[in-house]
MISELO-812131 format. One record per residue (C-alpha): residue number from 1; z, y, x. Coordinates in nm, 4 decimals, decimal comma. Each point is the difference from the previous one (the first is absolute). Last residue first. Layout:
<sites>
SITE:n:Z:Y:X
SITE:NUM:Z:Y:X
...
</sites>
This chain:
<sites>
SITE:n:Z:Y:X
SITE:212:10,7312:9,2110:9,3964
SITE:211:-0,1824:0,0497:-0,3524
SITE:210:-0,3801:-0,0899:0,0461
SITE:209:-0,2771:0,2489:-0,0609
SITE:208:-0,1903:-0,0823:-0,2832
SITE:207:-0,0456:-0,3828:-0,1867
SITE:206:-0,3287:-0,0423:0,0386
SITE:205:-0,1528:0,1977:0,2130
SITE:204:0,3365:-0,0008:0,2304
SITE:203:0,0161:-0,4171:0,0383
SITE:202:-0,3198:-0,2135:-0,0023
SITE:201:-0,0560:-0,3205:0,2085
SITE:200:-0,3648:-0,1108:-0,0287
SITE:199:-0,0450:-0,3715:0,0402
SITE:198:-0,3028:-0,2204:0,0266
SITE:197:-0,1941:0,2644:0,2065
SITE:196:-0,3497:-0,0515:0,0192
SITE:195:-0,0707:0,2867:0,2767
SITE:194:-0,1091:0,2310:-0,2745
SITE:193:0,3493:-0,0362:-0,1779
SITE:192:0,1397:0,0765:0,3173
SITE:191:-0,1676:0,2972:0,0040
SITE:190:0,0509:0,1346:-0,3216
SITE:189:0,3563:-0,0738:0,0480
SITE:188:0,0415:0,3029:0,3139
SITE:187:0,3084:0,1566:-0,1392
SITE:186:0,1407:-0,1113:-0,2658
SITE:185:0,0229:-0,3436:0,1844
SITE:184:-0,2186:-0,2311:0,1647
SITE:183:-0,0683:-0,3858:0,1728
SITE:182:0,1596:-0,3249:-0,0841
SITE:181:-0,3023:-0,2213:0,0597
SITE:180:-0,0378:-0,4037:-0,1826
SITE:179:-0,2278:-0,2508:0,0862
SITE:178:0,1803:-0,1648:0,3747
SITE:177:-0,2875:-0,1714:0,1748
SITE:176:0,1209:0,1230:0,3760
SITE:175:-0,2828:0,1764:0,0990
SITE:174:-0,0391:0,1752:-0,3521
SITE:173:0,3246:0,0807:-0,0216
SITE:172:-0,0565:0,1777:0,3465
SITE:171:-0,2866:0,1454:-0,0856
SITE:170:0,1651:0,1714:-0,3419
SITE:169:0,2778:0,1377:0,2225
SITE:168:-0,2357:0,1525:0,2147
SITE:167:-0,2048:0,1907:-0,3197
SITE:166:0,3000:0,1082:-0,1077
SITE:165:0,0880:0,1742:0,3407
SITE:164:-0,2586:0,1308:0,0230
SITE:163:-0,0015:0,1530:-0,3092
SITE:162:0,3510:0,1313:0,0138
SITE:161:-0,1589:0,2787:0,2877
SITE:160:0,2968:0,0733:0,1623
SITE:159:0,3208:0,3101:-0,0088
SITE:158:0,2460:-0,2476:-0,2712
SITE:157:-0,1090:-0,3140:0,2009
SITE:156:-0,1492:-0,2904:-0,2367
SITE:155:0,2315:-0,1954:-0,2247
SITE:154:-0,0510:-0,3944:0,0437
SITE:153:-0,0060:-0,2957:-0,1944
SITE:152:-0,1932:-0,3483:0,0021
SITE:151:-0,0023:-0,2747:-0,2040
SITE:150:0,0689:-0,3585:-0,1178
SITE:149:0,2220:-0,0893:0,1852
SITE:148:0,1966:-0,2959:-0,1893
SITE:147:0,2638:-0,1406:0,2417
SITE:146:-0,0560:-0,3141:0,1252
SITE:145:0,2634:0,0772:0,3198
SITE:144:-0,1681:-0,1657:0,3050
SITE:143:-0,3881:0,0520:-0,1839
SITE:142:0,0016:0,2832:-0,1934
SITE:141:0,2743:0,2019:0,2044
SITE:140:-0,1078:-0,1084:0,3175
SITE:139:-0,3664:0,0457:-0,0424
SITE:138:0,0524:0,3494:-0,1415
SITE:137:0,2727:0,1022:0,3241
SITE:136:-0,3700:-0,1754:0,1932
SITE:135:-0,2911:0,2114:-0,0900
SITE:134:0,2784:0,2815:-0,0300
SITE:133:0,1026:0,0505:0,3299
SITE:132:-0,3152:0,2299:0,1537
SITE:131:-0,0026:0,2513:-0,3483
SITE:130:0,3697:0,0564:-0,0221
SITE:129:0,2492:-0,1132:-0,1981
SITE:128:0,1896:0,2472:-0,2409
SITE:127:0,2309:0,2330:0,0022
SITE:126:-0,0252:0,3454:0,0552
SITE:125:0,1663:0,2755:0,2677
SITE:124:-0,1424:-0,1047:0,3018
SITE:123:-0,3695:-0,0284:-0,1640
SITE:122:-0,2383:-0,2139:0,1297
SITE:121:-0,2589:0,1606:-0,2774
SITE:120:-0,1429:-0,3524:-0,1676
SITE:119:0,3902:-0,0842:0,0108
SITE:118:-0,0618:-0,2980:-0,2552
SITE:117:0,2159:-0,0997:-0,2861
SITE:116:-0,0891:-0,3719:-0,1165
SITE:115:-0,0355:-0,0414:-0,3388
SITE:114:0,2264:-0,3058:-0,2159
SITE:113:-0,0476:-0,1529:-0,2981
SITE:112:0,3190:-0,1480:-0,2178
SITE:111:-0,0454:-0,3715:-0,1527
SITE:110:0,1362:-0,2546:0,2477
SITE:109:0,3020:0,3200:0,1043
SITE:108:0,2254:-0,1748:-0,1610
SITE:107:0,3281:-0,0471:0,1760
SITE:106:-0,0112:0,1527:0,3274
SITE:105:0,0207:-0,1272:0,3468
SITE:104:-0,3768:0,1238:0,0491
SITE:103:0,0556:0,3313:-0,1149
SITE:102:0,2085:-0,0055:0,2867
SITE:101:-0,2324:-0,0992:0,2486
SITE:100:-0,2543:0,2339:-0,1648
SITE:99:0,2979:0,3143:0,0533
SITE:98:0,0452:-0,1070:0,3704
SITE:97:-0,3446:-0,0579:0,0508
SITE:96:-0,1088:0,3889:0,0007
SITE:95:-0,1317:0,1884:-0,2547
SITE:94:-0,1065:-0,1624:-0,3672
SITE:93:0,0213:0,3666:-0,1884
SITE:92:-0,2108:-0,1069:-0,2729
SITE:91:0,1769:-0,1823:-0,2461
SITE:90:-0,0954:-0,1558:-0,3161
SITE:89:0,2109:-0,1488:-0,3219
SITE:88:0,3224:0,1486:0,0424
SITE:87:0,3597:-0,0752:-0,1525
SITE:86:0,1062:-0,2937:0,1231
SITE:85:-0,1483:-0,0077:0,3464
SITE:84:0,1369:0,3646:0,0405
SITE:83:0,3328:-0,1045:-0,0731
SITE:82:-0,0439:-0,2712:0,3091
SITE:81:-0,1375:0,2337:0,1973
SITE:80:0,2369:0,2506:-0,0076
SITE:79:0,1555:-0,1208:0,3574
SITE:78:-0,2979:0,0167:0,1305
SITE:77:-0,0463:0,3823:-0,0092
SITE:76:-0,3755:0,0885:-0,1342
SITE:75:-0,2082:0,2635:-0,0026
SITE:74:-0,1617:0,1315:-0,2787
SITE:73:-0,2594:-0,0673:-0,2967
SITE:72:0,1474:-0,2702:-0,1443
SITE:71:-0,2430:-0,0786:-0,3000
SITE:70:0,1415:-0,0931:-0,3827
SITE:69:-0,2334:-0,2240:-0,2242
SITE:68:0,1261:0,1052:-0,3765
SITE:67:-0,2027:-0,2744:-0,1837
SITE:66:0,3213:-0,1173:-0,1496
SITE:65:0,1477:0,3348:-0,0945
SITE:64:0,3540:-0,0202:-0,1802
SITE:63:0,1246:-0,2316:0,2994
SITE:62:-0,2228:0,1597:0,2412
SITE:61:0,1751:0,3696:-0,2117
SITE:60:0,3571:-0,1027:0,0471
SITE:59:-0,0126:-0,0870:0,4344
SITE:58:-0,2745:0,2614:-0,0027
SITE:57:0,1704:0,3062:0,0697
SITE:56:0,3409:-0,0542:0,0893
SITE:55:-0,0793:-0,2434:0,2425
SITE:54:-0,2769:0,1853:0,1269
SITE:53:0,2154:0,2669:0,1340
SITE:52:0,2200:-0,2884:0,1633
SITE:51:-0,3281:-0,1167:0,1980
SITE:50:-0,1266:0,3384:0,1106
SITE:49:-0,4232:0,0192:0,0324
SITE:48:-0,0933:-0,0501:-0,3599
SITE:47:-0,3940:-0,0092:-0,1096
SITE:46:-0,0941:-0,0543:-0,3993
SITE:45:-0,2351:-0,2963:-0,1489
SITE:44:-0,0052:0,0577:-0,3904
SITE:43:-0,1726:0,3159:-0,1322
SITE:42:-0,0653:-0,0274:-0,3807
SITE:41:0,0685:0,3282:-0,1286
SITE:40:0,4027:-0,0751:-0,0704
SITE:39:0,0243:-0,1383:0,3664
SITE:38:-0,0154:0,3530:0,0901
SITE:37:0,2400:0,1422:-0,2474
SITE:36:0,2305:-0,3014:0,1251
SITE:35:-0,0736:0,0425:0,3936
SITE:34:0,0619:0,4449:-0,0609
SITE:33:0,3204:-0,1255:-0,1979
SITE:32:0,1109:-0,2154:0,3013
SITE:31:0,0669:0,3108:0,1694
SITE:30:-0,2047:0,0866:0,3077
SITE:29:0,0716:0,0044:0,3616
SITE:28:-0,2331:-0,3403:0,0599
SITE:27:-0,2478:-0,0238:-0,2481
SITE:26:-0,3022:-0,0684:0,1587
SITE:25:-0,2853:-0,1150:-0,2679
SITE:24:-0,1216:-0,2687:0,2133
SITE:23:-0,4296:0,0589:-0,1548
SITE:22:-0,2347:-0,3062:0,0283
SITE:21:-0,3438:-0,0224:0,1870
SITE:20:-0,2368:-0,1445:-0,1169
SITE:19:-0,2967:0,2181:0,1066
SITE:18:-0,3656:0,0936:-0,1782
SITE:17:0,0120:0,4208:0,1426
SITE:16:0,0588:0,1270:-0,3559
SITE:15:0,2147:-0,2762:-0,1535
SITE:14:0,3175:0,1071:0,2671
SITE:13:-0,1306:0,2994:-0,0686
SITE:12:0,1008:-0,0278:-0,3032
SITE:11:0,3028:-0,1199:0,0649
SITE:10:0,0632:0,2348:0,1647
SITE:9:-0,0235:0,2461:-0,2627
SITE:8:0,2013:-0,1606:-0,2589
SITE:7:0,3168:-0,0641:0,2451
SITE:6:-0,0702:0,4265:0,0383
SITE:5:0,0322:-0,0344:-0,3788
SITE:4:0,3454:-0,1681:-0,0521
SITE:3:0,1835:0,2499:0,2335
SITE:2:0,3606:-0,1455:0,0149
SITE:1:0,2555:0,1639:-0,0297
</sites>
């Protein structure tokens, strides 16, 4: 259901590294009861990948627990933006101009935070902004659309060294004066913590294998 021992172990690693990394407990494909158990242990930052699933689990929970912070960690279709803005606090997958424009049109984005997803490995099967287009896209989102861009996010290629991509992301964030980094998952979070990730997205290690 929810492994509090692993959560505490990761939290201790963060303290040992002397970092300020936050753990996002990614509850995608896990039942509401698992989330409630996590909340009972004091966990208050969660990640979901789909709007409809998140609504079913968190609409009532967010009313009951006002300190809950909900992050969208999966891809977002433009026709789901309005519903997503009503529920999520932070968006980690702003990955294209069309989506940015859709956020701009919707009321209620003033207090939302956005991470731009960067395709550091130029993978054709993965979404995200290529490095050579990143500076222009950041300026477009911040200046033209007035979106609250707080940082960058990446998912390294599965057969590559994650640390290389995390370092690249950190360099780009520094160049563009963005304070936050969303990087690292269950298999590579230690490298992400070491490179000053603001958020690590942990699912399997905390909730077990996802049910399909």
